[in-house]
C-alpha positions as CSV (number, residue, x, y, z in Angstrom):
1,X,0.0,0.0,0.0
2,X,2.7,2.4,1.0
3,X,4.7,1.6,-2.2
4,X,1.7,2.3,-4.4
5,X,1.0,5.5,-2.6
6,X,4.7,6.7,-3.0
7,X,4.7,5.6,-6.7
8,X,1.5,7.6,-7.4
9,X,3.0,10.6,-5.5
10,X,6.2,10.3,-7.5
11,X,4.3,9.9,-10.8
12,X,2.2,13.0,-10.0
13,X,5.3,15.0,-9.2
14,X,6.9,14.0,-12.4
15,X,3.8,14.9,-14.3
16,X,3.8,18.4,-12.7
17,X,7.5,18.9,-13.5
18,X,6.9,17.7,-17.1
19,X,4.0,20.1,-17.5
20,X,6.1,23.0,-16.1
21,X,9.0,22.2,-18.4
22,X,6.7,21.9,-21.4
23,X,5.2,25.3,-20.5
24,X,8.6,26.9,-20.1
25,X,9.7,25.4,-23.4
26,X,6.6,26.8,-25.2
27,X,7.1,30.2,-23.6
28,X,10.8,30.3,-24.7
29,X,9.9,29.3,-28.2
30,X,7.3,32.1,-28.4
31,X,9.8,34.6,-27.0
32,X,12.5,33.5,-29.4
33,X,10.0,34.0,-32.3
34,X,9.1,37.4,-31.0
35,X,12.7,38.4,-30.5
36,X,13.5,37.3,-34.1
37,X,10.6,39.3,-35.5
38,X,11.7,42.3,-33.5
39,X,15.3,42.0,-34.8
40,X,14.0,41.7,-38.3
41,X,11.9,44.8,-37.9
42,X,14.8,46.7,-36.4
43,X,17.1,45.7,-39.3
44,X,14.5,46.8,-41.9
45,X,14.0,50.1,-40.1
46,X,17.8,50.7,-40.1
47,X,18.1,49.9,-43.8
48,X,15.2,52.2,-44.6
49,X,16.7,54.9,-42.5
50,X,20.0,54.5,-44.4
51,X,18.1,54.8,-47.7
52,X,16.2,57.9,-46.5
53,X,19.5,59.5,-45.4
54,X,21.0,58.9,-48.8
55,X,17.9,60.4,-50.5
56,X,17.8,63.5,-48.3
57,X,21.5,64.1,-47.9
58,X,23.2,62.6,-50.9
59,X,27.0,62.1,-50.8
60,X,28.1,63.7,-47.5
61,X,31.4,65.0,-48.8
62,X,29.9,66.6,-52.0
63,X,30.3,70.3,-52.2
64,X,27.9,71.1,-55.1
65,X,24.8,69.5,-56.5
66,X,26.6,67.3,-59.0
67,X,29.0,65.9,-56.4
68,X,26.1,65.1,-54.0
69,X,24.6,62.5,-56.4
70,X,25.0,59.1,-54.8
71,X,23.8,55.8,-56.4
72,X,21.0,54.1,-54.5
73,X,22.0,50.5,-55.3
74,X,23.7,49.6,-52.0
75,X,21.0,51.1,-49.8
76,X,18.2,49.5,-51.9
77,X,19.9,46.1,-51.7
78,X,20.2,46.5,-47.9
79,X,16.4,47.1,-47.7
80,X,15.8,44.1,-49.9
81,X,17.9,41.9,-47.7
82,X,16.4,43.2,-44.5
83,X,12.8,42.7,-45.8
84,X,13.4,39.2,-47.2
85,X,11.8,37.6,-50.2
86,X,8.5,37.1,-48.5
87,X,7.7,40.8,-48.2
88,X,6.0,41.5,-51.5
89,X,5.0,45.1,-50.6
90,X,8.7,46.1,-50.1
91,X,9.6,44.2,-53.3
92,X,7.0,46.1,-55.3
93,X,8.0,49.5,-53.8
94,X,11.7,48.9,-54.5
95,X,11.0,47.7,-58.0
96,X,9.3,51.0,-58.8
97,X,12.6,52.9,-58.3
98,X,14.0,54.2,-61.6
99,X,17.1,52.4,-62.9
100,X,18.6,55.9,-63.4
101,X,18.2,56.7,-59.7
102,X,19.7,53.4,-58.8
103,X,22.8,53.9,-60.9
104,X,23.3,57.7,-60.8
105,X,21.4,58.8,-57.6
106,X,18.8,61.5,-57.1
107,X,19.2,65.2,-56.5
108,X,18.7,66.2,-52.9
109,X,16.2,68.9,-51.9
110,X,19.1,71.3,-51.3
111,X,20.6,70.5,-54.7
112,X,17.3,71.2,-56.4
113,X,17.1,74.6,-54.6
114,X,20.6,75.4,-55.6
115,X,19.9,74.5,-59.2
116,X,16.7,76.5,-59.2
117,X,18.5,79.5,-57.8
118,X,20.9,79.4,-60.8
119,X,18.0,79.0,-63.2
120,X,16.1,81.9,-61.6
121,X,19.2,84.2,-61.9
122,X,19.6,83.3,-65.6
123,X,15.9,83.9,-66.3
């Protein structure tokens, strides 16, 4: 009788521990997936911020509007890699960027103002 009672108690304790371990395992897997998604989002945000900086500032060491042109290829590739192949929205948006802008770059807002000022003086 005593042996059966101890065996049942031991089995119940093992079941409790097993349930606790299973719950912890599930919680850790959920947390790992959440952390992975968070890291992916942060990486995409950084890549997009880099692209935005290139669009607004151009080449940092450029002194005039022509020297500020910076190709967007590297920044766009960083965004593509950060987004992954499964993000169709980002893929469509990046595909809409002109090949000329990718290879040559785009004029910054300051460059356009500088160029407009020259045109205004000529006119």
